[in-house]
C-alpha positions as CSV (number, residue, x, y, z in Angstrom):
1,X,-25.5,56.0,46.3
2,X,-29.1,55.6,46.1
3,X,-29.7,59.1,47.1
4,X,-27.7,60.6,44.5
5,X,-29.4,58.5,41.8
6,X,-32.9,59.4,42.9
7,X,-32.1,63.1,43.3
8,X,-31.2,63.4,39.6
9,X,-34.3,61.7,38.4
10,X,-36.5,63.9,40.7
11,X,-35.1,67.2,39.6
12,X,-35.3,67.0,35.7
13,X,-34.7,70.8,35.4
14,X,-31.1,70.3,36.5
15,X,-30.4,67.2,34.4
16,X,-28.4,68.8,31.8
17,X,-26.4,70.9,34.1
18,X,-25.7,67.7,36.2
19,X,-24.7,65.8,33.0
20,X,-22.3,68.7,32.1
21,X,-20.8,68.5,35.8
22,X,-20.3,64.8,35.4
23,X,-18.5,65.2,32.1
24,X,-16.4,67.8,33.9
25,X,-15.7,65.7,36.8
26,X,-14.6,62.9,34.5
27,X,-12.1,65.0,32.9
28,X,-10.6,66.1,36.3
29,X,-10.3,62.4,36.9
30,X,-8.1,62.0,34.0
31,X,-4.7,62.8,35.5
32,X,-5.4,60.7,38.6
33,X,-6.7,58.0,36.4
34,X,-3.3,58.2,34.4
35,X,-1.2,57.9,37.5
36,X,-3.2,55.0,39.1
37,X,-3.6,53.2,36.0
38,X,0.1,53.6,34.9
39,X,1.4,52.3,38.2
40,X,-1.0,49.4,38.4
41,X,-0.3,48.4,34.6
42,X,3.4,48.7,35.0
43,X,3.1,46.3,38.0
44,X,1.0,44.0,35.9
45,X,3.6,44.2,33.0
46,X,6.5,43.1,35.4
47,X,4.2,40.3,36.6
48,X,3.5,39.1,33.2
49,X,7.2,39.3,32.1
50,X,8.1,37.2,35.2
51,X,5.5,34.7,34.1
52,X,7.0,34.5,30.7
53,X,10.5,33.9,32.2
54,X,9.1,31.1,34.3
55,X,8.2,29.2,31.1
56,X,11.8,29.4,29.8
57,X,12.7,26.4,27.8
58,X,9.2,24.7,28.2
59,X,7.5,23.9,24.9
60,X,4.0,25.4,24.5
61,X,1.7,25.6,21.4
62,X,2.0,28.7,19.2
63,X,-1.6,29.6,19.8
64,X,-1.1,29.6,23.6
65,X,2.1,31.7,23.2
66,X,0.0,34.2,21.0
67,X,-2.6,34.6,23.7
68,X,0.0,35.3,26.4
69,X,1.6,37.9,23.9
70,X,-1.8,39.5,23.6
71,X,-2.2,40.3,27.2
72,X,1.4,41.5,27.3
73,X,0.9,43.8,24.3
74,X,-2.3,45.1,25.8
75,X,-0.5,46.0,29.0
76,X,2.0,47.9,27.0
77,X,-0.7,50.0,25.2
78,X,-3.0,50.3,28.1
79,X,-2.7,54.0,28.7
80,X,-3.8,54.6,25.1
81,X,-6.8,52.3,25.8
82,X,-7.8,54.4,28.7
83,X,-8.0,57.5,26.6
84,X,-10.3,55.7,24.1
85,X,-13.9,56.9,23.9
86,X,-16.4,54.5,25.8
87,X,-17.5,52.8,22.7
88,X,-14.1,51.5,21.7
89,X,-13.2,50.9,25.4
90,X,-16.0,48.7,25.6
91,X,-14.8,46.6,22.7
92,X,-11.5,46.3,24.3
93,X,-13.2,44.9,27.4
94,X,-14.8,42.4,25.3
95,X,-11.5,41.4,23.6
96,X,-9.9,41.0,26.8
97,X,-12.7,38.7,28.0
98,X,-12.5,36.6,24.9
99,X,-8.8,36.2,25.4
100,X,-9.5,35.4,29.1
101,X,-12.1,32.7,28.1
102,X,-9.6,31.0,25.7
103,X,-6.9,30.9,28.5
104,X,-9.6,29.4,30.9
105,X,-10.1,26.7,28.3
106,X,-6.2,26.2,28.1
107,X,-5.9,26.1,31.8
108,X,-8.5,23.4,32.2
109,X,-6.8,21.4,29.5
110,X,-3.4,21.6,31.1
111,X,-4.6,21.2,34.6
112,X,-6.3,18.0,33.6
113,X,-3.2,16.8,31.8
114,X,-0.9,17.4,34.7
115,X,-3.3,15.4,36.9
116,X,-3.6,12.7,34.2
117,X,0.2,12.5,33.9
118,X,0.5,12.2,37.7
119,X,-1.6,9.1,37.7
120,X,-0.1,7.5,34.7
121,X,3.3,8.1,36.5
122,X,1.6,6.4,39.6
123,X,0.6,3.4,37.5
124,X,4.0,3.1,35.7
125,X,5.8,3.5,39.2
126,X,3.6,0.7,40.5
127,X,4.5,-1.8,38.0
128,X,8.1,-0.9,38.1
129,X,8.0,-1.7,41.9
130,X,6.1,-4.9,41.1
131,X,8.7,-6.0,38.8
132,X,11.6,-5.4,41.4
133,X,12.4,-8.8,42.9
134,X,14.1,-7.3,45.8
135,X,11.1,-5.0,46.5
136,X,8.0,-7.2,47.2
137,X,5.5,-4.4,47.5
138,X,2.9,-6.3,45.7
139,X,1.3,-9.1,47.7
140,X,-1.4,-11.0,45.7
141,X,-3.1,-12.5,48.9
142,X,-3.3,-9.0,50.4
143,X,-4.6,-7.6,47.1
144,X,-7.6,-10.0,47.0
145,X,-8.2,-9.5,50.8
146,X,-8.5,-5.7,50.3
147,X,-10.7,-6.2,47.2
148,X,-13.0,-8.4,49.0
149,X,-13.4,-5.8,51.9
150,X,-14.0,-3.0,49.2
151,X,-16.6,-5.1,47.5
152,X,-19.0,-5.7,50.6
153,X,-21.2,-2.6,49.7
154,X,-24.7,-3.7,48.8
155,X,-24.8,-1.9,45.4
156,X,-21.2,-3.0,44.2
157,X,-20.4,-6.6,43.3
158,X,-17.5,-6.6,40.8
159,X,-14.5,-4.4,40.1
160,X,-16.3,-3.4,36.8
161,X,-19.2,-2.1,38.9
162,X,-16.8,0.0,40.7
163,X,-15.6,1.4,37.6
164,X,-18.9,2.2,36.1
165,X,-20.1,3.5,39.4
166,X,-17.1,6.1,39.3
167,X,-17.6,7.0,35.7
168,X,-21.2,7.5,36.1
169,X,-20.8,10.4,38.7
170,X,-18.4,12.4,36.3
171,X,-20.2,15.4,34.8
172,X,-20.2,16.4,31.3
173,X,-17.5,18.9,31.9
174,X,-15.4,16.8,34.0
175,X,-12.2,19.2,34.3
176,X,-13.6,20.8,37.5
177,X,-11.9,21.4,40.8
178,X,-14.1,18.6,42.7
179,X,-13.0,16.2,39.9
180,X,-9.3,16.8,40.4
181,X,-9.8,16.1,44.1
182,X,-11.7,12.8,43.1
183,X,-8.9,11.9,40.7
184,X,-6.2,12.3,43.4
185,X,-8.2,10.4,46.0
186,X,-9.8,7.6,44.1
187,X,-7.4,6.7,41.2
188,X,-4.5,6.5,43.5
189,X,-6.2,3.9,45.7
190,X,-7.5,2.0,42.6
191,X,-3.9,1.7,41.3
192,X,-3.1,-0.2,44.4
193,X,-6.1,-2.4,44.5
194,X,-6.5,-3.0,40.7
195,X,-3.8,-1.7,38.6
196,X,-5.1,-3.1,35.3
197,X,-8.6,-1.7,36.0
198,X,-6.9,1.6,36.8
199,X,-5.2,1.7,33.5
200,X,-8.5,1.0,31.7
201,X,-10.2,3.7,33.7
202,X,-7.5,6.3,32.9
203,X,-7.7,5.5,29.3
204,X,-11.6,5.9,29.4
205,X,-11.2,9.3,31.2
206,X,-8.9,10.6,28.6
207,X,-11.3,9.7,25.7
208,X,-14.2,11.4,27.6
209,X,-12.0,14.4,28.0
210,X,-11.0,14.4,24.4
211,X,-14.6,14.4,23.3
212,X,-15.5,17.1,25.8
213,X,-12.8,19.5,24.8
214,X,-13.1,18.9,21.0
215,X,-15.9,21.5,20.7
216,X,-13.6,24.5,21.6
217,X,-10.2,23.5,20.6
218,X,-8.2,20.5,19.3
219,X,-7.2,18.5,22.5
220,X,-5.6,15.8,20.4
221,X,-3.0,18.4,18.9
222,X,-1.5,18.7,22.3
223,X,2.0,17.1,22.3
224,X,1.7,16.3,25.9
225,X,-1.7,14.7,25.6
226,X,-0.3,12.5,22.7
227,X,2.5,11.2,24.6
228,X,0.6,10.6,27.9
229,X,-2.1,8.7,26.1
230,X,0.4,6.4,24.5
231,X,1.9,5.7,27.9
232,X,-1.4,5.0,29.5
233,X,-2.3,2.3,27.0
234,X,0.8,0.3,27.3
235,X,1.2,-3.4,28.8
236,X,3.2,-2.6,31.8
237,X,3.3,-6.3,32.9
238,X,5.6,-7.3,30.3
239,X,8.1,-4.4,30.6
240,X,11.5,-4.5,32.4
241,X,12.2,-2.4,35.5
242,X,14.9,-0.5,33.4
243,X,12.3,0.5,30.6
244,X,9.6,1.3,33.3
245,X,12.1,3.5,35.1
246,X,12.7,5.5,31.9
247,X,9.0,6.0,31.4
248,X,8.6,7.1,35.1
249,X,11.3,9.8,34.6
250,X,9.6,11.1,31.5
251,X,6.1,11.0,32.9
252,X,7.2,12.7,36.1
253,X,8.8,15.5,34.0
254,X,5.6,15.9,32.0
255,X,3.5,16.3,35.3
256,X,6.0,19.0,36.7
257,X,6.0,20.9,33.4
258,X,2.3,20.7,32.9
259,X,1.7,22.0,36.6
260,X,4.0,24.9,35.7
261,X,2.2,25.7,32.5
262,X,-1.0,25.6,34.3
263,X,0.3,28.0,37.1
264,X,1.5,30.5,34.4
265,X,-1.7,30.4,32.5
266,X,-3.6,31.2,35.8
267,X,-1.3,34.2,36.2
268,X,-2.2,35.5,32.9
269,X,-5.9,35.0,33.7
270,X,-5.6,36.9,36.8
271,X,-3.7,39.7,35.0
272,X,-6.4,39.7,32.3
273,X,-9.1,40.1,35.2
274,X,-7.3,43.0,36.7
275,X,-7.0,44.7,33.4
276,X,-10.8,44.3,32.8
277,X,-11.5,45.5,36.2
278,X,-9.5,48.7,35.6
279,X,-11.3,49.3,32.3
280,X,-14.7,48.9,33.9
281,X,-13.6,50.8,36.9
282,X,-12.6,53.9,35.0
283,X,-15.4,53.6,32.5
284,X,-18.3,51.7,34.0
285,X,-19.7,50.4,30.7
286,X,-22.9,48.6,31.9
287,X,-23.5,46.8,28.7
288,X,-19.9,45.3,28.6
289,X,-20.5,44.3,32.4
290,X,-23.8,42.6,31.5
291,X,-22.2,40.6,28.8
292,X,-19.3,39.5,30.8
293,X,-20.8,38.5,34.2
294,X,-23.0,35.5,33.9
295,X,-24.8,36.2,37.2
296,X,-25.4,39.9,36.1
297,X,-26.6,38.6,32.7
298,X,-29.2,36.4,34.5
299,X,-30.3,39.4,36.6
300,X,-30.6,41.5,33.5
301,X,-32.8,38.8,31.9
302,X,-34.8,38.5,35.1
303,X,-35.6,42.3,35.1
304,X,-36.7,42.1,31.4
305,X,-39.2,39.3,32.4
306,X,-40.8,41.4,35.0
307,X,-42.7,43.2,32.2
308,X,-43.7,40.0,30.5
309,X,-44.8,37.4,33.0
310,X,-44.9,38.1,36.7
311,X,-45.4,34.6,37.7
312,X,-42.3,33.4,35.8
313,X,-40.4,36.4,37.3
314,X,-41.3,35.4,40.8
315,X,-40.2,31.9,40.2
316,X,-37.0,33.1,38.7
317,X,-36.3,35.5,41.5
318,X,-36.5,32.7,44.0
319,X,-33.5,30.9,42.3
320,X,-31.6,34.0,41.3
321,X,-30.8,36.3,44.2
322,X,-28.8,33.7,46.4
323,X,-26.4,33.1,43.5
324,X,-26.2,36.7,42.8
325,X,-24.5,37.5,46.2
326,X,-21.0,36.8,45.2
327,X,-21.1,39.0,42.1
328,X,-22.7,41.7,44.3
329,X,-19.8,41.8,46.6
330,X,-17.3,41.8,43.7
331,X,-18.8,44.8,41.9
332,X,-20.4,46.9,44.7
333,X,-17.3,48.9,45.6
334,X,-17.0,50.0,41.8
335,X,-20.7,50.8,41.6
336,X,-20.5,52.8,44.9
337,X,-17.4,54.7,43.7
338,X,-19.0,55.8,40.5
339,X,-22.5,56.7,41.6
340,X,-22.3,59.8,39.3
341,X,-22.1,57.6,36.3
342,X,-24.8,55.4,37.6
343,X,-27.0,58.4,37.8
344,X,-26.2,59.5,34.5
345,X,-27.0,56.1,33.0
346,X,-30.2,55.9,35.2
347,X,-31.6,59.2,33.6
348,X,-31.9,57.7,30.2
349,X,-35.4,57.3,28.8
350,X,-35.4,54.4,26.2
351,X,-36.8,51.0,27.2
352,X,-33.4,49.4,27.0
353,X,-31.8,51.9,29.2
354,X,-34.7,51.7,31.6
355,X,-33.8,48.0,32.2
356,X,-30.2,49.1,32.9
357,X,-31.8,51.3,35.5
358,X,-33.6,48.5,37.1
359,X,-30.4,46.5,37.1
360,X,-28.7,49.3,39.0
361,X,-31.8,49.1,41.4
362,X,-31.1,45.5,42.0
363,X,-27.7,46.3,43.2
364,X,-28.8,49.1,45.4
365,X,-31.8,47.3,47.0
366,X,-29.7,44.1,47.4
367,X,-27.3,46.3,49.5
368,X,-30.2,47.5,51.7
369,X,-31.3,43.9,52.1
370,X,-28.1,42.9,53.5
371,X,-28.4,45.6,56.3
372,X,-31.9,44.4,56.8
373,X,-30.8,40.8,57.2
374,X,-28.3,41.6,59.8
375,X,-30.9,43.1,62.0
376,X,-33.5,40.3,61.8
377,X,-32.7,37.5,64.4
378,X,-35.3,35.1,62.9
379,X,-33.4,34.9,59.6
380,X,-30.8,32.0,59.5
381,X,-27.5,33.1,57.8
382,X,-23.7,32.7,58.1
383,X,-21.1,35.2,57.2
384,X,-22.5,35.3,53.5
385,X,-26.3,35.9,54.9
386,X,-27.4,32.5,53.9
387,X,-31.1,32.9,54.3
388,X,-33.8,30.9,52.5
389,X,-34.7,31.8,49.0
390,X,-38.3,32.6,49.9
391,X,-37.2,35.0,52.7
392,X,-34.7,36.7,50.4
393,X,-37.1,37.2,47.6
394,X,-39.8,38.3,49.9
395,X,-37.7,40.9,51.7
396,X,-36.1,42.1,48.3
397,X,-39.4,42.4,46.5
398,X,-41.0,44.2,49.5
399,X,-38.3,46.8,49.4
400,X,-38.6,47.5,45.7
401,X,-42.3,47.6,45.8
402,X,-42.4,49.9,48.8
403,X,-39.8,52.4,47.5
404,X,-41.1,52.5,43.8
405,X,-44.6,53.0,44.9
406,X,-43.8,55.9,47.4
407,X,-41.6,57.6,44.6
408,X,-44.3,57.4,41.9
409,X,-47.2,58.8,43.8
410,X,-45.8,61.2,46.5
411,X,-45.3,64.9,46.0
412,X,-41.8,66.3,45.8
413,X,-41.6,67.4,49.4
414,X,-42.7,64.0,50.5
415,X,-40.1,62.3,48.0
416,X,-37.4,64.1,49.9
417,X,-38.5,62.4,53.2
418,X,-38.5,59.1,51.4
419,X,-34.9,59.8,50.4
420,X,-33.8,60.5,53.8
421,X,-35.7,57.3,55.0
422,X,-33.8,55.4,52.4
423,X,-30.5,56.8,53.6
424,X,-31.3,55.9,57.2
425,X,-31.7,52.2,56.2
426,X,-28.2,52.0,54.5
427,X,-25.3,50.4,56.3
428,X,-23.4,52.2,57.5
429,X,-26.2,54.3,59.0
430,X,-26.1,57.9,58.2
431,X,-27.5,60.4,60.9
432,X,-27.7,63.3,58.6
433,X,-27.0,64.5,55.0
434,X,-23.5,65.6,55.9
435,X,-22.5,62.2,56.9
436,X,-23.7,60.9,53.5
437,X,-21.8,63.6,51.8
438,X,-18.7,62.6,53.6
439,X,-19.4,59.0,52.7
440,X,-19.7,59.7,48.9
441,X,-16.6,61.8,48.9
442,X,-14.5,59.2,50.7
443,X,-15.9,56.4,48.3
444,X,-14.6,58.5,45.4
445,X,-11.1,58.8,46.5
446,X,-8.2,57.1,44.7
447,X,-5.4,55.6,46.5
448,X,-3.0,58.5,45.5
449,X,-1.6,61.5,47.0
450,X,-3.7,64.0,49.1
451,X,-3.2,66.7,46.3
452,X,-4.5,64.3,43.6
453,X,-7.4,63.4,45.7
454,X,-8.3,67.0,46.3
455,X,-8.0,67.7,42.6
456,X,-10.3,64.7,41.8
457,X,-13.0,65.7,44.3
458,X,-13.1,69.3,43.5
459,X,-15.8,69.0,40.9
460,X,-17.8,66.4,43.0
461,X,-18.4,69.0,45.7
462,X,-20.6,70.9,43.4
463,X,-22.9,67.9,42.9
464,X,-22.9,67.1,46.4
465,X,-23.9,70.7,47.4
466,X,-26.8,70.5,44.9
467,X,-27.9,67.3,46.4
468,X,-27.7,68.7,49.9
469,X,-30.0,71.6,48.9
470,X,-32.6,69.2,47.5
471,X,-32.5,66.7,50.4
């Protein structure tokens, strides 16, 4: 991929012809794109309809229903979206991303409420069993014995201290996966040891959550939230077993329903992700990509800072590249497949587009670094190449500096040698230009019939031949 991009920049006389070839190739992709996209989106549509059927008779808010419908409608009209020009297609990507963000907010809300309902149900069940004269589960002496053992820590003296300690570790945005695990592990035990403290703690957690969610949508308007909060603030001590049993049944139903809604919302989020990927895959709109992926946006800002403050750039680089790795793996296949489009973007001359070119370089050079890290026995890493930040930045910076310096000051013939040198350092290793040509052709194939692959690749061969002559 790097070789193609460099080649177009080195031979400015052929830029116009290559752009023309690229446009022609994009047109020859059209039939294959329609075939692949239609099949994929039909599968997505069936998947979404199945999700709607799962909701069945469950009550959900109108706004949430509308968000589901938006994704469903978008799938129906997706082929029309594919045929839009890039500018309009980029807007569609942004619309999908906005819908996905709102769905993520709802997912967090319902996921928390499902967990919250489960623990209120546990609390209610505890007092139901406590009030059953034939089921003496609650032993006051044993309770104080266990409580005494739990308080033998140097920094904890009372049950209130335990509660404050627990609340102090909850982050501002507490509806995260680790907090769900904490909720399941800690609150359940606390219900057995101190049911009254657990009830107070659940109520406090609900208030924190309500404040946290109020910035993005009305958490208090959720019908499940209102009912569960009402239950969590009741005096279970004075209730009969019959009344508590009724509450247990209702709370259990809430927990199951909320879990089901959470699962369906997650299915829609995954469907939205797939649609966004297809749009970006077939269009490679870098500005949309920069806006949508936080890690890439961070990389983009880092690249811009290179021109302003070298010291700040180095400091930022040390904290950036380890976090960039997962995003790299997600997007590299797409970038590799559409190296022609990358080359076209990289030939722009405005300052803004040059920053995009540098962003492409980050992806390219990072790929070379992965190959480098695998060959260096002194670097410590696991399956994700976990090297230190200093080693990562140093290796990355050395590669960038060396390649950029050579390409800036060498003669054309020498540049060709550098290109071959770069190719020899990419994993998989290419022994000659024919192997690289074969690699690029294979990376551009769609998962369709051989005839469709041949039709799609026909125009690409011309660009590869041009590259072969130059290199």
